[in-house]
NUVEXLO-354873 format. One line per field, with one value per residue (C-alpha): residue number from 1; x, y negated, z negated; residue in three letters. Coordinates in pm, whole numbers, plus 50000, padded with zeros to 5 digits. Layout:
N
k = (NUM, ...)
px = (X, ...)
py = (Y, ...)
pz = (Z, ...)
r = (ala, ...)
//
This chain:
695
k = (1, 2, 3, 4, 5, 6, 7, 8, 9, 10, 11, 12, 13, 14, 15, 16, 17, 18, 19, 20, 21, 22, 23, 24, 25, 26, 27, 28, 29, 30, 31, 32, 33, 34, 35, 36, 37, 38, 39, 40, 41, 42, 43, 44, 45, 46, 47, 48, 49, 50, 51, 52, 53, 54, 55, 56, 57, 58, 59, 60, 61, 62, 63, 64, 65, 66, 67, 68, 69, 70, 71, 72, 73, 74, 75, 76, 77, 78, 79, 80, 81, 82, 83, 84, 85, 86, 87, 88, 89, 90, 91, 92, 93, 94, 95, 96, 97, 98, 99, 100, 101, 102, 103, 104, 105, 106, 107, 108, 109, 110, 111, 112, 113, 114, 115, 116, 117, 118, 119, 120, 121, 122, 123, 124, 125, 126, 127, 128, 129, 130, 131, 132, 133, 134, 135, 136, 137, 138, 139, 140, 141, 142, 143, 144, 145, 146, 147, 148, 149, 150, 151, 152, 153, 154, 155, 156, 157, 158, 159, 160, 161, 162, 163, 164, 165, 166, 167, 168, 169, 170, 171, 172, 173, 174, 175, 176, 177, 178, 179, 180, 181, 182, 183, 184, 185, 186, 187, 188, 189, 190, 191, 192, 193, 194, 195, 196, 197, 198, 199, 200, 201, 202, 203, 204, 205, 206, 207, 208, 209, 210, 211, 212, 213, 214, 215, 216, 217, 218, 219, 220, 221, 222, 223, 224, 225, 226, 227, 228, 229, 230, 231, 232, 233, 234, 235, 236, 237, 238, 239, 240, 241, 242, 243, 244, 245, 246, 247, 248, 249, 250, 251, 252, 253, 254, 255, 256, 257, 258, 259, 260, 261, 262, 263, 264, 265, 266, 267, 268, 269, 270, 271, 272, 273, 274, 275, 276, 277, 278, 279, 280, 281, 282, 283, 284, 285, 286, 287, 288, 289, 290, 291, 292, 293, 294, 295, 296, 297, 298, 299, 300, 301, 302, 303, 304, 305, 306, 307, 308, 309, 310, 311, 312, 313, 314, 315, 316, 317, 318, 319, 320, 321, 322, 323, 324, 325, 326, 327, 328, 329, 330, 331, 332, 333, 334, 335, 336, 337, 338, 339, 340, 341, 342, 343, 344, 345, 346, 347, 348, 349, 350, 351, 352, 353, 354, 355, 356, 357, 358, 359, 360, 361, 362, 363, 364, 365, 366, 367, 368, 369, 370, 371, 372, 373, 374, 375, 376, 377, 378, 379, 380, 381, 382, 383, 384, 385, 386, 387, 388, 389, 390, 391, 392, 393, 394, 395, 396, 397, 398, 399, 400, 401, 402, 403, 404, 405, 406, 407, 408, 409, 410, 411, 412, 413, 414, 415, 416, 417, 418, 419, 420, 421, 422, 423, 424, 425, 426, 427, 428, 429, 430, 431, 432, 433, 434, 435, 436, 437, 438, 439, 440, 441, 442, 443, 444, 445, 446, 447, 448, 449, 450, 451, 452, 453, 454, 455, 456, 457, 458, 459, 460, 461, 462, 463, 464, 465, 466, 467, 468, 469, 470, 471, 472, 473, 474, 475, 476, 477, 478, 479, 480, 481, 482, 483, 484, 485, 486, 487, 488, 489, 490, 491, 492, 493, 494, 495, 496, 497, 498, 499, 500, 501, 502, 503, 504, 505, 506, 507, 508, 509, 510, 511, 512, 513, 514, 515, 516, 517, 518, 519, 520, 521, 522, 523, 524, 525, 526, 527, 528, 529, 530, 531, 532, 533, 534, 535, 536, 537, 538, 539, 540, 541, 542, 543, 544, 545, 546, 547, 548, 549, 550, 551, 552, 553, 554, 555, 556, 557, 558, 559, 560, 561, 562, 563, 564, 565, 566, 567, 568, 569, 570, 571, 572, 573, 574, 575, 576, 577, 578, 579, 580, 581, 582, 583, 584, 585, 586, 587, 588, 589, 590, 591, 592, 593, 594, 595, 596, 597, 598, 599, 600, 601, 602, 603, 604, 605, 606, 607, 608, 609, 610, 611, 612, 613, 614, 615, 616, 617, 618, 619, 620, 621, 622, 623, 624, 625, 626, 627, 628, 629, 630, 631, 632, 633, 634, 635, 636, 637, 638, 639, 640, 641, 642, 643, 644, 645, 646, 647, 648, 649, 650, 651, 652, 653, 654, 655, 656, 657, 658, 659, 660, 661, 662, 663, 664, 665, 666, 667, 668, 669, 670, 671, 672, 673, 674, 675, 676, 677, 678, 679, 680, 681, 682, 683, 684, 685, 686, 687, 688, 689, 690, 691, 692, 693, 694, 695)
px = (63801, 63793, 63866, 64131, 64331, 64503, 64655, 64852, 64984, 65326, 65330, 65587, 65659, 65896, 66118, 66075, 66301, 66292, 66608, 66792, 66695, 66774, 67097, 67221, 67194, 67374, 67662, 67703, 67700, 67977, 68181, 68147, 68253, 68551, 68638, 68629, 68828, 68544, 68492, 68701, 68735, 68635, 68287, 68247, 68356, 68126, 67833, 67910, 67949, 67633, 67446, 67579, 67538, 67186, 67093, 67316, 67272, 67418, 67208, 66902, 66933, 67037, 66748, 66739, 66601, 66221, 66238, 66488, 66471, 66726, 66781, 66575, 66270, 66333, 66292, 66583, 66946, 67246, 67504, 67674, 67818, 68002, 67992, 67779, 67799, 67704, 67975, 68257, 68489, 68569, 68910, 68752, 68500, 68785, 68949, 68636, 68628, 68993, 68895, 68569, 68703, 68712, 69007, 69044, 69091, 68770, 68572, 68709, 68638, 68283, 68221, 68340, 68109, 67812, 67874, 67876, 67536, 67313, 67482, 67426, 67046, 67010, 66665, 66801, 67076, 67270, 67490, 67831, 67998, 68208, 68579, 68548, 68287, 68502, 68792, 68573, 68471, 68828, 68980, 68983, 68646, 68734, 68433, 68316, 67954, 67732, 67377, 67082, 67301, 67521, 67882, 67931, 68250, 68235, 68238, 67992, 67966, 67843, 68116, 68254, 68080, 68070, 67980, 67623, 67599, 67648, 67573, 67529, 67800, 67675, 67957, 67744, 67383, 67271, 67374, 67036, 66704, 66547, 66276, 66539, 66728, 66669, 66888, 66906, 67068, 67113, 66811, 66928, 67154, 67111, 67020, 67351, 67544, 67327, 67399, 67771, 67850, 67699, 67715, 67488, 67372, 67211, 66981, 66911, 66530, 66531, 66366, 66083, 66058, 66060, 65787, 65586, 65622, 65516, 65222, 65129, 65137, 64913, 64690, 64668, 64587, 64328, 64166, 64165, 64006, 63744, 63672, 63648, 63415, 63211, 63192, 63096, 62829, 62704, 62712, 62540, 62257, 62248, 62244, 61981, 61757, 61802, 62017, 61896, 61526, 61573, 61754, 61472, 61216, 61406, 61432, 61059, 60972, 61198, 61037, 60690, 60805, 60932, 60645, 60350, 60188, 60486, 60361, 60137, 60435, 60627, 60351, 60371, 60750, 60726, 60473, 60689, 60989, 60784, 60661, 61014, 61139, 60858, 60935, 61307, 61235, 60998, 61246, 61521, 61306, 61222, 61589, 61683, 61418, 61535, 61898, 61806, 61593, 61887, 62104, 61827, 61778, 61429, 61308, 61535, 61339, 61040, 61263, 61441, 61112, 60977, 61268, 61363, 61301, 61005, 60957, 61237, 61031, 60735, 60955, 61117, 60777, 60667, 60970, 60908, 61119, 60928, 60597, 60704, 60823, 60499, 60302, 60485, 60406, 60040, 60007, 60171, 59940, 59636, 59759, 59797, 59450, 59285, 59439, 59502, 59699, 59543, 59660, 60016, 60134, 59967, 60149, 60479, 60468, 60397, 60666, 60924, 60891, 61119, 61124, 60804, 60589, 60275, 60056, 59953, 59693, 59580, 59866, 59827, 59674, 59854, 59721, 59730, 59634, 59423, 59133, 58843, 58599, 58268, 58102, 57757, 57561, 57216, 56907, 57127, 56862, 56626, 56901, 56976, 56613, 56584, 56922, 56943, 57248, 57374, 57413, 57773, 57857, 57678, 57882, 58210, 58148, 58104, 58397, 58626, 58557, 58573, 58887, 59063, 59018, 59087, 59416, 59504, 59474, 59693, 59415, 59355, 59019, 58965, 58651, 58325, 58015, 57765, 57663, 57934, 58304, 58553, 58827, 59148, 59406, 59700, 59862, 60133, 60485, 60376, 60453, 60184, 60212, 60185, 59890, 59713, 59786, 59644, 59332, 59285, 59325, 59064, 58811, 58901, 58880, 58525, 58421, 58581, 58405, 58071, 58150, 58256, 57958, 57713, 57896, 58000, 57826, 57816, 57646, 57422, 57269, 57102, 56885, 56686, 56654, 56279, 56290, 56477, 56248, 55944, 56081, 56267, 56090, 56173, 56465, 56650, 57027, 57329, 57425, 57674, 57719, 58032, 58131, 58484, 58638, 58991, 59103, 59281, 59200, 59336, 59468, 59473, 59302, 58941, 58808, 58934, 59174, 58909, 58856, 59000, 58942, 59207, 59023, 59016, 58831, 58769, 58490, 58616, 58516, 58167, 58167, 58254, 57966, 57734, 57842, 57751, 57412, 57365, 57392, 57035, 56920, 57073, 57020, 57383, 57637, 57943, 57972, 58298, 58369, 58551, 58853, 58887, 58811, 59050, 59330, 59257, 59419, 59249, 59138, 58956, 58820, 58652, 58468, 58306, 57978, 57926, 57570, 57525, 57679, 57549, 57602, 57694, 57724, 58087, 58205, 58250, 58231, 57988, 58087, 58065, 57937, 58062, 57907, 58089, 57809, 57773, 57475, 57524, 57199, 57344, 57647, 57651, 57728, 58071, 58072, 58390, 58406, 58664, 58586, 58884, 58959, 59023, 59295, 59610, 59817, 59566, 59538, 59916, 59926, 59646, 59835, 60150, 59963, 59793, 60128, 60267, 59961, 59968, 60333, 60265, 59990, 60225, 60488, 60519, 60493, 60129, 59828, 59572, 59284, 59341, 59387, 59112, 58857, 58883, 59000, 58786, 58502, 58282, 58335, 58256, 57925, 57845, 57920, 57780, 57462, 57644, 57732, 57911, 57582, 57414, 57696, 57710, 57333, 57324, 57616, 57429, 57124, 57329, 57504, 57168, 57047, 57357, 57320, 56950, 56813, 56581, 56330, 56604, 56752, 56410, 56392, 56743, 56717, 56379, 56555, 56834, 56594, 56462, 56745, 56908, 56601, 56547, 56523, 56854, 56891, 57077, 56838, 56538, 56688, 56749, 56406, 56242, 56427, 56338, 55977, 55938, 56015, 55795, 56114, 56193, 56529, 56514, 56634, 56942, 57024, 57403, 57402, 57427, 57153, 57117, 57121, 56794, 56777, 56779, 56456)
py = (53367, 53651, 53403, 53199, 53458, 53616, 53276, 53296, 53651, 53705, 54005, 54279, 54292, 54001, 54229, 54558, 54454, 54693, 54536, 54599, 54967, 55033, 54831, 55016, 55347, 55201, 55059, 55385, 55583, 55364, 55400, 55779, 55789, 55566, 55774, 56097, 55947, 55966, 55590, 55275, 55013, 54721, 54861, 54930, 54580, 54426, 54631, 54543, 54172, 54163, 54322, 54075, 53770, 53870, 53883, 53588, 53495, 53148, 53050, 53205, 52985, 52672, 52680, 52605, 52361, 52359, 52480, 52763, 53119, 53204, 53422, 53171, 53340, 53631, 53619, 53863, 53855, 54089, 54002, 54333, 54616, 54928, 55301, 55497, 55857, 56095, 56360, 56138, 55963, 55593, 55675, 55871, 55594, 55340, 55535, 55478, 55107, 55075, 55193, 54997, 54652, 54415, 54252, 53882, 53794, 53979, 53800, 53460, 53519, 53635, 53340, 53098, 53255, 53237, 52871, 52801, 52968, 52658, 52477, 52773, 52770, 53113, 53223, 53348, 53144, 53348, 53070, 53104, 53212, 52988, 53072, 53226, 53472, 53557, 53634, 53864, 54063, 54094, 54151, 54461, 54612, 54711, 54608, 54912, 54919, 55176, 55145, 55385, 55688, 55622, 55512, 55210, 55058, 54760, 54381, 54099, 53779, 53605, 53717, 53363, 53030, 52788, 52425, 52348, 52703, 52971, 52853, 53194, 53453, 53805, 54061, 54376, 54430, 54479, 54119, 54038, 54139, 54450, 54253, 54020, 54291, 54600, 54855, 54945, 55281, 55480, 55695, 55889, 56124, 56457, 56480, 56651, 56368, 56115, 56272, 56313, 55963, 55692, 55325, 55098, 54743, 54528, 54240, 53932, 53896, 53585, 53364, 53613, 53621, 53241, 53207, 53486, 53330, 52986, 53141, 53338, 53017, 52850, 53156, 53143, 52774, 52837, 53115, 52892, 52616, 52855, 52990, 52638, 52526, 52844, 52810, 52445, 52545, 52817, 52579, 52316, 52558, 52665, 52302, 52202, 52504, 52587, 52362, 52017, 52120, 52275, 51962, 51748, 51967, 51942, 51566, 51539, 51758, 51546, 51231, 51367, 51473, 51122, 50938, 51153, 50856, 50832, 51139, 50925, 50719, 51039, 51147, 50810, 50830, 51180, 51068, 50763, 50989, 51208, 50906, 50764, 51096, 51109, 50752, 50824, 51137, 50942, 50655, 50903, 51055, 50709, 50603, 50929, 50871, 50510, 50624, 50896, 50651, 50408, 50663, 50796, 51117, 51049, 51385, 51553, 51398, 51623, 51930, 51843, 51789, 52113, 52329, 52145, 52333, 52179, 52426, 52300, 52050, 52288, 52576, 52351, 52241, 52605, 52713, 52826, 52548, 52282, 52439, 52445, 52085, 51962, 52172, 52007, 51664, 51752, 51904, 51597, 51368, 51566, 51546, 51170, 51141, 51377, 51259, 50897, 50662, 50799, 51151, 51054, 51127, 51471, 51569, 51418, 51587, 51929, 51898, 51780, 52099, 52351, 52610, 52773, 52797, 52755, 52447, 52244, 52005, 51892, 51650, 51381, 51058, 50725, 50382, 50122, 49756, 49685, 49511, 49754, 49715, 49892, 49879, 50015, 50071, 49921, 50137, 50446, 50694, 50567, 50586, 50945, 51050, 50884, 50971, 51326, 51495, 51167, 51016, 51141, 50941, 50643, 50662, 50717, 50413, 50199, 50371, 50288, 49919, 49933, 50148, 49966, 49617, 49724, 49887, 49592, 49366, 49596, 49786, 50158, 50323, 50596, 50801, 50787, 50931, 50897, 50533, 50409, 50333, 50292, 50044, 49971, 49692, 49778, 49502, 49708, 49574, 49243, 48894, 48630, 48490, 48834, 48927, 48610, 48700, 49051, 48908, 48673, 48966, 49170, 48888, 48812, 49177, 49206, 48892, 49022, 49358, 49180, 48979, 49285, 49492, 49230, 49141, 49491, 49609, 49974, 49896, 49637, 49913, 50053, 49739, 49875, 50229, 50309, 50514, 50247, 49972, 50174, 50227, 49900, 49651, 49462, 49277, 49584, 49588, 49760, 49576, 49622, 49474, 49444, 49414, 49313, 49329, 49317, 49560, 49882, 50232, 50582, 50724, 51102, 51428, 51495, 51849, 52199, 52453, 52531, 52177, 51839, 51482, 51215, 50921, 50636, 50656, 50350, 50133, 49875, 50105, 50118, 49740, 49706, 49938, 49741, 49422, 49577, 49681, 49323, 49196, 49326, 49122, 48802, 48883, 48820, 49031, 48981, 48946, 48911, 48885, 48594, 48820, 48867, 48509, 48361, 48559, 48416, 48105, 47779, 47705, 48038, 48022, 47690, 47867, 48103, 47999, 48067, 48204, 48364, 48499, 48838, 49133, 49423, 49793, 49890, 49546, 49447, 49078, 48884, 48851, 48538, 48630, 48458, 48492, 48430, 48294, 48416, 48419, 48712, 48677, 48402, 48599, 48680, 49032, 49059, 49258, 49361, 49383, 49664, 50013, 50157, 50527, 50627, 50894, 50983, 50721, 50443, 50544, 50528, 50181, 50068, 50196, 50018, 49690, 49757, 49802, 49485, 49289, 49437, 49343, 48992, 48937, 49018, 48775, 48465, 48221, 48302, 48151, 48432, 48215, 47942, 48178, 48430, 48211, 47846, 47909, 48216, 48150, 48421, 48294, 47939, 48061, 48261, 47967, 47686, 47645, 47641, 47273, 47084, 46913, 47250, 47384, 47074, 47068, 47438, 47391, 47114, 47336, 47627, 47410, 47289, 47651, 47757, 47476, 47547, 47250, 47476, 47217, 47013, 47333, 47425, 47103, 47138, 47508, 47459, 47220, 47464, 47758, 47640, 47407, 47662, 47732, 48060, 48151, 48133, 48456, 48326, 48027, 48260, 48503, 48227, 48071, 48411, 48469, 48123, 48159, 48457, 48215, 47933, 47745, 47703, 47835, 48074, 47934, 48158, 48097, 48102, 48097, 48478, 48722, 49093, 49170, 49323, 49647, 49611, 49680)
pz = (27147, 27402, 27680, 27499, 27302, 27608, 27687, 27361, 27413, 27581, 27812, 27740, 28111, 28052, 27838, 28021, 28307, 28599, 28738, 28412, 28392, 28757, 28743, 28433, 28617, 28921, 28714, 28521, 28844, 28990, 28672, 28676, 29040, 28961, 28651, 28852, 29139, 29387, 29396, 29389, 29119, 29337, 29395, 29023, 28923, 29182, 29052, 28687, 28762, 28971, 28678, 28421, 28642, 28749, 28381, 28295, 27928, 27974, 28277, 28119, 27813, 28004, 28249, 28619, 28871, 28915, 29277, 29210, 29081, 28814, 28502, 28302, 28456, 28217, 27840, 27775, 27894, 27874, 27606, 27504, 27714, 27605, 27565, 27323, 27216, 26938, 26968, 27093, 26852, 26860, 27011, 27294, 27356, 27353, 27638, 27845, 27765, 27866, 28213, 28220, 28139, 28433, 28602, 28528, 28896, 28991, 28722, 28820, 29188, 29120, 28890, 29159, 29415, 29171, 29102, 29476, 29531, 29473, 29758, 29993, 29942, 29782, 29665, 29331, 29167, 28910, 28770, 28610, 28287, 28066, 28058, 27709, 27833, 28136, 27902, 27694, 28003, 28129, 27785, 27569, 27491, 27137, 26929, 26730, 26619, 26456, 26578, 26560, 26477, 26781, 26796, 27015, 27150, 27382, 27401, 27330, 27531, 27215, 26976, 26945, 26906, 27197, 27146, 27260, 27400, 27134, 26782, 26621, 26705, 26771, 26757, 26728, 26834, 26475, 26404, 26555, 26405, 26557, 26735, 26887, 27080, 27288, 27467, 27834, 27902, 28224, 28296, 28603, 28403, 28229, 27863, 27790, 27952, 27768, 27429, 27501, 27620, 27841, 27922, 27709, 27768, 27496, 27581, 27372, 27340, 27120, 27388, 27401, 27020, 26999, 27258, 27103, 26757, 26880, 27063, 26753, 26552, 26809, 26811, 26433, 26450, 26720, 26518, 26210, 26416, 26556, 26209, 26067, 26346, 26312, 25935, 25973, 26221, 25989, 25693, 25907, 25979, 25615, 25505, 25759, 25711, 25343, 25123, 25226, 25225, 24880, 24758, 24897, 24722, 24393, 24437, 24503, 24204, 23982, 24117, 24048, 23702, 23626, 23793, 23906, 24079, 24319, 24507, 24725, 24837, 24916, 25152, 25329, 25353, 25500, 25760, 25838, 25903, 26136, 26330, 26361, 26496, 26752, 26859, 26902, 27106, 27329, 27368, 27457, 27731, 27868, 27870, 28041, 28309, 28364, 28398, 28648, 28848, 28855, 29035, 29257, 29060, 28932, 29060, 28802, 28517, 28577, 28600, 28276, 28096, 28243, 28136, 27817, 27494, 27318, 27037, 26810, 26615, 26599, 26482, 26223, 26100, 26067, 25866, 25509, 25359, 25555, 25454, 25088, 25105, 25257, 25007, 24716, 24859, 24910, 24563, 24413, 24609, 24496, 24135, 24168, 24324, 24076, 23751, 23838, 23618, 23301, 23385, 23473, 23120, 23127, 23446, 23329, 22986, 23134, 23400, 23147, 22943, 23115, 22836, 22958, 23268, 23059, 23095, 22793, 22923, 22578, 22521, 22252, 22374, 22372, 22285, 22560, 22569, 22874, 23038, 23069, 23351, 23404, 23745, 23818, 24139, 24098, 24170, 24204, 24093, 24360, 24624, 24518, 24558, 24897, 25052, 24915, 25074, 25217, 24873, 24858, 25168, 25014, 24692, 24877, 25096, 24786, 24609, 24901, 24847, 24467, 24444, 24725, 24582, 24223, 24329, 24550, 24246, 24033, 23862, 23828, 23903, 23646, 23665, 23855, 23692, 23970, 23962, 23722, 23776, 23493, 23587, 23397, 23418, 23192, 22986, 22814, 22849, 23007, 22883, 22831, 23182, 23338, 23116, 23225, 23587, 23540, 23376, 23671, 23909, 23720, 23750, 24112, 24216, 24078, 24265, 24584, 24546, 24521, 24832, 25033, 24918, 25044, 25367, 25474, 25792, 25684, 25352, 25517, 25731, 25417, 25404, 25698, 25561, 25561, 25240, 25047, 25179, 25069, 24717, 24655, 24877, 25192, 25035, 24909, 24939, 24793, 24477, 24194, 23848, 23635, 23272, 23166, 22820, 22682, 22408, 22327, 22449, 22395, 22723, 22749, 22836, 22744, 22766, 22698, 22843, 23105, 23235, 23149, 23258, 23224, 23079, 22826, 22495, 22282, 22142, 22389, 22675, 22527, 22497, 22866, 22953, 22725, 22900, 23232, 23090, 22974, 23332, 23380, 23077, 23209, 23580, 23670, 23856, 23636, 23260, 23070, 22700, 22542, 22480, 22856, 22961, 22705, 22866, 23212, 23348, 23252, 23606, 23631, 23275, 23362, 23643, 23391, 23220, 22850, 22837, 22493, 22175, 22067, 21840, 22065, 21995, 21944, 21833, 21469, 21550, 21767, 22131, 22340, 22685, 22999, 23342, 23666, 23880, 24237, 24471, 24707, 24901, 25120, 25238, 25613, 25729, 25891, 26214, 26395, 26773, 26772, 26649, 26463, 26506, 26145, 26170, 25977, 26158, 26092, 25727, 25697, 25853, 25622, 25317, 25428, 25469, 25137, 24958, 25117, 25012, 24662, 24619, 24751, 24495, 24208, 24333, 24120, 24412, 24496, 24318, 24314, 24194, 24449, 24746, 24670, 24489, 24589, 24948, 25015, 25259, 25104, 24749, 24860, 25002, 24687, 24453, 24665, 24455, 24120, 24115, 23841, 23747, 23695, 23483, 23263, 23216, 23122, 22886, 22704, 22681, 22548, 22289, 22158, 22155, 21965, 21709, 21647, 21845, 22037, 22151, 22315, 22451, 22590, 22791, 22932, 23009, 23174, 23410, 23492, 23524, 23861, 23960, 24194, 24407, 24226, 23861, 23680, 23481, 23172, 23140, 23160, 22906, 22649, 22703, 22662, 22335, 22197, 22307, 22073, 21785, 21922, 22004, 21635, 21520, 21223, 20894, 20894, 21258, 21323, 21701, 21726, 21819, 21885, 22253, 22371, 22568, 22944, 23121)
r = (met, leu, met, cys, met, pro, ala, phe, ile, val, ser, asn, ser, his, thr, asp, leu, thr, ser, ala, ala, tyr, gly, ala, ser, thr, val, phe, asp, gln, phe, val, arg, met, his, ser, gly, ala, gly, asn, arg, thr, leu, tyr, glu, glu, thr, met, leu, arg, tyr, phe, tyr, tyr, his, asn, trp, phe, ser, gly, asn, ala, gly, cys, glu, pro, asp, gln, ala, cys, pro, ala, phe, phe, phe, ala, his, ala, phe, trp, val, gly, phe, ala, gly, arg, ser, lys, ser, tyr, ala, gln, leu, arg, asn, phe, thr, ala, gln, ala, lys, leu, glu, his, glu, ala, val, ala, ala, trp, asn, ala, asn, ser, leu, ala, met, pro, gly, gln, asp, tyr, val, tyr, val, met, gly, gly, phe, pro, ser, glu, ala, gln, ser, leu, leu, ser, gly, asp, trp, asp, val, glu, cys, gln, tyr, gly, gly, trp, lys, his, val, gly, thr, ser, leu, leu, ser, thr, thr, leu, gln, asp, val, val, ser, tyr, pro, val, arg, cys, pro, asp, asp, leu, arg, pro, gln, glu, arg, phe, thr, ile, arg, pro, ser, leu, ile, thr, gln, glu, gln, phe, asp, asp, trp, his, leu, ala, phe, phe, phe, asp, ala, arg, pro, phe, val, arg, leu, glu, ser, ser, asn, asn, met, met, leu, thr, gly, phe, ile, cys, leu, val, leu, cys, val, ala, ser, met, gln, phe, ser, lys, asp, ala, asn, ala, leu, val, leu, arg, pro, val, glu, arg, met, ile, glu, lys, val, asn, leu, ile, arg, asp, asn, pro, leu, ala, ala, met, lys, met, ala, asp, asp, glu, phe, lys, gly, glu, glu, ile, lys, lys, phe, arg, asp, lys, arg, gly, arg, val, gln, gln, his, val, trp, leu, glu, lys, tyr, gly, leu, gly, trp, leu, ser, gly, cys, ile, asn, leu, phe, ser, phe, lys, gly, gly, ala, gln, asp, glu, ala, met, met, glu, thr, ala, ile, leu, glu, lys, thr, ile, ile, lys, leu, gly, ser, leu, leu, ala, leu, gly, phe, gly, glu, ala, gly, ala, ser, ile, val, ala, asp, asn, met, gln, gly, leu, asp, ser, ala, gly, val, asn, ala, met, val, pro, gly, ser, arg, val, asp, cys, ile, val, gly, ser, ala, cys, ile, arg, asp, phe, ser, thr, ala, thr, glu, val, leu, gln, gly, lys, val, met, thr, phe, val, asn, gln, ile, ala, glu, ile, val, his, gly, leu, val, cys, glu, phe, his, gly, ala, pro, asn, lys, asn, ser, gly, asp, arg, phe, leu, leu, ile, trp, arg, leu, cys, gly, leu, asn, glu, glu, gln, gln, ser, arg, ile, ser, asp, met, ala, met, val, ser, cys, val, arg, ile, leu, gly, cys, ala, his, ser, asn, lys, thr, leu, ala, asp, tyr, arg, thr, his, pro, gly, leu, ile, gln, arg, leu, gly, ala, his, cys, arg, val, asn, leu, ser, phe, gly, leu, his, arg, gly, trp, ala, ile, glu, gly, ala, val, gly, ser, glu, phe, lys, ile, asp, ala, ser, tyr, leu, ser, pro, asn, val, ser, ile, ala, glu, ser, leu, glu, his, ala, thr, lys, val, tyr, thr, val, ser, leu, leu, ala, ser, gln, glu, cys, val, ser, leu, cys, ser, lys, val, leu, ala, arg, gln, cys, arg, leu, ile, asp, lys, val, asn, met, lys, gly, ser, lys, val, pro, leu, ser, leu, tyr, ala, tyr, asp, val, glu, thr, gln, arg, leu, pro, val, his, glu, phe, ser, thr, val, leu, glu, trp, asn, val, arg, gln, arg, phe, lys, ala, arg, gln, leu, phe, glu, val, glu, lys, thr, arg, lys, trp, ala, gly, asp, ile, asp, val, val, arg, glu, phe, ile, phe, glu, ser, ala, asp, val, lys, val, met, arg, lys, leu, tyr, thr, thr, glu, phe, gln, gln, leu, phe, asn, met, gly, tyr, gln, asn, tyr, ser, gln, gly, glu, trp, arg, val, ala, arg, arg, leu, leu, lys, ala, thr, gln, asp, met, leu, gly, phe, gln, asp, gly, pro, ser, thr, ala, leu, leu, thr, phe, met, glu, ala, tyr, gln, phe, glu, ala, pro, ser, lys, trp, ser, gly, val, arg, asp, ile, pro, leu, ala, arg)
//
């Protein structure tokens, strides 16, 4: 503004005409000499005409040629001449004007000479007067005006309208606004003479006022523009540094309030934005370097990078709003990790209540329909004694596999109590087809976990651990067992105001745990109840083997037990040639691939059982021994066992017991039970027995 504002200001030097002030004194001096008889009229008229033509109003408003100097160079021009006085009367002043008026011949001759000046190559071209203006100068100067306490008698060149020249007649100076006129009076006279009477010239300053007004309008517009740009810049900074971060924080808090589990996705989106920004900055530097190299200015690239400001992104990241925003995301992510799906309602209910800042963690539980899974790490107590401080790493390595595959197949890991994992697959709000799909995924995820646990290189290293070999034998390995059951559970907070756990409480949870315990009785890795298997697709249900029907703690009715047979001892260990550096970027990429894969599995055009059971190389290896002949023979043995034909069942189950090359657990368990009764079914036998305690 300091540089531009002077360009819009018109200098007063254009109105304070030195020539006008000096000329007024000269004209008055010639008139006084003529009035006293010391001078001649010709010299006076020549001086008066030179003054008026030098400050020619008509040429000044008409303009001149670009290469000439003329009255248009000034912003004020003479239009009124006469006598002014305080003590003199109008009659006395009229006597002076009678002597001062010009001869018509003198005016005409001077006008002719002025019009001939352009052809004679004069530096300053004064131009001519129209005939009406010439008549006013040579006529009577009898216009009486009262102005500023002075009496004025004279004549005005603008007293009549002239087509295309004078549109607004000005008879007296006060016909113009004060800022549009100014007076030039003789200065080389005494104060007494000045107060008595003197010659006065009035100049029309309207060109100056018009230019000044237009410049003021442009100045106002420029200032408005500067203020608008400045305010936009200020608001841009305020928006970028305060408003938008606050809006983003509010949006994130609202998102967490509506769906606490979405906090993990927010963290990924934030990291994605940071990576995109880094990539664009890097690409911009590369493009700049290529452009400079193209024009032979590659040496400038290093200078630009050296002197470029690199602290912007770091400063922005260290600002309080950015810190608060990242803190909200991290707190939300920790809430999602800590509470899980079961605790989502706790977080949502507390964040919905805006009437108080207090926390009510003991919110009422809600009933959900789900598939409950219980997973257990075998020989965990022995591993804890042997591994000591490294047992946490051991559990986390297994948890990474269990949690990852359960989430990938649309489940929700809940709590981990040392060796046991509680797993949930929600069925609420799903139709029959979707419930069947979820049930398939629950079964498939358990099978996949078993495969990964036995083929993982990290977990396979524990097979050579000296302490574990000493305690568990030469064939020790990391192993898990699973129990699956379908039923209802109460989802909510368990604990007190000092500590809560978001969990599921139900007899069905106990049944799932009992099913897992029963895997030790039947020496299998995966047991599922009939309620769970009946929900699976037919093709997967046929893969499951009905092995017993028992009375189980927590169930009012007998449960039919189904085993999904896998032999994990034959699985090879998968080794990878590349060592992955597990950092934030790699975790982000893994989560993105995980989300894509999770979404793909829920799509209706993918057959989960076919892709991850029948076409899986690991599952094929694990199920290779369980032929159709074996399954049919065991089924005949079990049906005879169930119907009380125990001697026939004994023969068939004896065949299946050693048919696999190792003892089949379910066959052994049934034979052991029948042996206690000498292979004679009790008289009240109904095909149901009490499940024995695991050893």
